[in-house]
C-alpha positions as CSV (number, residue, x, y, z in Angstrom):
1,M,-54.7,4.4,30.8
2,Y,-51.9,3.5,28.4
3,Y,-50.9,5.0,25.1
4,G,-49.6,3.2,21.9
5,Y,-49.6,3.7,18.1
6,R,-52.7,3.4,16.4
7,C,-51.5,2.1,12.6
8,Y,-53.0,3.8,9.7
9,N,-53.0,2.7,6.1
10,K,-51.9,5.4,3.3
11,D,-55.5,5.7,2.8
12,R,-56.0,6.7,6.5
13,E,-58.0,4.0,7.2
14,A,-57.2,2.7,11.2
15,L,-55.8,-1.3,10.9
16,G,-55.2,-1.6,14.5
17,W,-53.0,-1.2,17.4
18,L,-49.0,-1.7,16.6
19,Y,-47.9,-5.3,17.7
20,T,-44.4,-6.6,17.2
21,A,-43.4,-10.3,17.2
22,V,-39.9,-12.1,16.5
23,S,-37.9,-10.1,18.7
24,E,-39.3,-6.6,17.4
25,Q,-38.2,-7.7,13.8
26,E,-42.0,-8.2,12.8
27,L,-44.4,-5.3,12.6
28,N,-48.2,-5.9,12.7
29,A,-51.4,-4.3,13.4
30,I,-54.2,-5.8,15.9
31,A,-57.6,-4.6,15.5
32,K,-58.9,-7.3,17.9
33,E,-59.2,-5.7,21.6
34,D,-58.5,-9.0,23.3
35,F,-55.3,-8.8,22.1
36,L,-54.3,-5.1,23.3
37,V,-52.2,-6.9,26.1
38,W,-49.5,-7.6,23.6
39,C,-49.6,-4.4,21.9
40,K,-46.8,-1.7,22.4
41,R,-47.8,0.5,25.0
42,W,-46.6,2.9,27.4
43,K,-47.8,4.6,30.5
44,T,-47.3,7.8,29.5
45,K,-47.6,10.1,26.1
46,R,-44.2,11.2,26.8
47,G,-42.8,7.4,26.9
48,A,-44.5,6.8,23.7
49,E,-43.0,10.0,22.0
50,K,-39.4,8.3,22.8
51,N,-39.6,5.6,20.0
52,F,-42.0,6.9,17.9
53,D,-39.6,8.0,15.0
54,Y,-38.1,4.8,15.1
55,Y,-41.8,2.4,14.7
56,N,-43.1,5.0,12.4
57,Q,-40.5,4.9,9.7
58,R,-40.8,0.9,9.8
59,W,-44.5,1.0,10.2
60,H,-44.3,3.2,7.0
61,Y,-41.8,1.3,4.6
62,K,-44.0,-2.1,5.8
63,S,-47.4,-0.4,5.1
64,D,-46.2,1.1,1.7
65,G,-47.1,4.8,3.0
66,G,-48.7,4.2,6.0
67,Y,-48.1,5.7,9.0
68,L,-48.7,5.4,12.9
69,Q,-49.8,8.0,15.5
70,I,-50.0,8.1,19.3
71,E,-53.3,7.6,20.6
72,Q,-54.6,6.4,24.2
73,M,-55.7,3.1,24.1
74,P,-58.9,1.7,25.1
75,E,-58.8,0.2,28.7
76,L,-57.3,-3.0,29.6
77,E,-59.6,-5.5,31.2
78,T,-58.2,-6.8,34.4
79,H,-58.5,-10.6,33.1
80,Q,-56.6,-10.0,30.3
81,L,-53.5,-9.4,32.4
82,K,-54.6,-12.5,34.4
83,D,-54.9,-14.9,31.5
84,Y,-51.5,-14.1,30.5
85,R,-50.0,-15.0,34.0
86,E,-52.1,-18.1,34.1
87,T,-51.2,-18.8,30.5
88,K,-47.6,-18.7,31.8
89,K,-48.1,-20.8,35.0
90,R,-50.1,-23.3,32.9
91,W,-47.2,-23.7,30.6
92,D,-44.5,-23.7,33.5
93,K,-46.8,-26.6,34.9
94,Q,-46.6,-28.8,32.0
95,N,-43.3,-28.2,31.1
96,V,-41.8,-28.6,34.1
97,D,-38.4,-30.3,32.9
98,K,-37.7,-27.4,30.6
99,V,-38.4,-24.8,33.4
100,K,-36.1,-26.7,35.3
101,E,-33.2,-27.1,32.5
102,S,-33.4,-23.8,32.0
103,K,-32.9,-22.7,35.7
104,A,-30.1,-25.1,35.7
105,K,-28.3,-23.4,32.6
106,Y,-29.0,-19.8,34.4
107,D,-27.6,-20.9,37.8
108,A,-24.5,-22.6,35.8
109,D,-24.0,-19.1,33.7
110,N,-24.5,-17.1,37.2
111,P,-23.2,-19.0,40.2
112,V,-23.8,-17.3,43.6
113,W,-21.1,-18.3,46.2
114,S,-22.5,-17.9,49.9
115,I,-20.1,-18.3,53.1
116,R,-21.9,-18.9,56.6
117,F,-18.7,-18.5,59.6
118,K,-19.1,-21.2,62.2
119,D,-18.6,-20.3,65.6
120,E,-15.1,-21.2,65.9
121,D,-14.2,-18.4,62.7
122,G,-15.0,-15.9,65.0
123,N,-11.2,-14.8,64.9
124,V,-11.3,-14.6,60.9
125,L,-14.5,-12.7,61.0
126,E,-12.8,-9.8,63.5
127,W,-9.9,-9.8,61.2
128,L,-12.3,-9.1,58.4
129,N,-14.0,-6.0,60.2
130,E,-10.4,-4.6,60.9
131,E,-9.6,-4.6,57.7
132,R,-12.8,-3.2,56.1
133,W,-12.7,0.2,54.8
134,D,-15.0,2.7,55.2
135,N,-18.6,2.1,53.5
136,E,-17.6,-1.4,52.4
137,S,-19.8,-4.4,51.7
138,N,-19.3,-7.6,52.4
139,Q,-19.1,-8.4,49.1
140,E,-16.5,-5.9,48.0
141,L,-14.2,-6.8,51.1
142,L,-14.0,-10.3,50.4
143,M,-13.4,-9.8,46.8
144,R,-10.3,-7.3,47.8
145,K,-9.0,-10.1,50.1
146,L,-9.4,-12.5,47.4
147,R,-7.7,-10.6,44.8
148,K,-4.6,-9.7,47.0
149,L,-4.2,-13.5,47.8
150,M,-4.5,-14.4,44.3
151,N,-1.8,-11.8,43.1
152,L,0.3,-13.6,46.1
153,E,-0.1,-16.8,44.8
154,N,0.7,-15.6,41.6
155,Q,4.0,-14.3,42.5
156,G,4.7,-17.6,44.4
157,Y,4.1,-16.9,47.8
């Protein structure tokens, strides 16, 4: 069960459910139940109330006097949710190059470094464990030591 914003015009006629497009800049009402998956919806009435004033004000302006009302939405059929996932999978398969390019760009902007110590580096591991502060993660320990090394190099050591 979901709660959504039901759109009404100034004559109190129901137009459909609120749908946002273009990075939430454009507001529309959708009457077809096939597209309820794309509508603004919340699991609780309280969740829907959080942003109600913002969307109601914008809808009032766009519809020349219309208003929104929080109402319980009709049940979404499970095939509607699957359709979106299947459509995305199909798009990903057809546009493998774009997916790889996007992933490569993300990975370049957000690098992940991984370190695996060899058996002969056991003394380094022992030293790091001795230097570890209480409740310090491996990442925090290595970052602290690398910052200290960077400061020493900047001082000319």
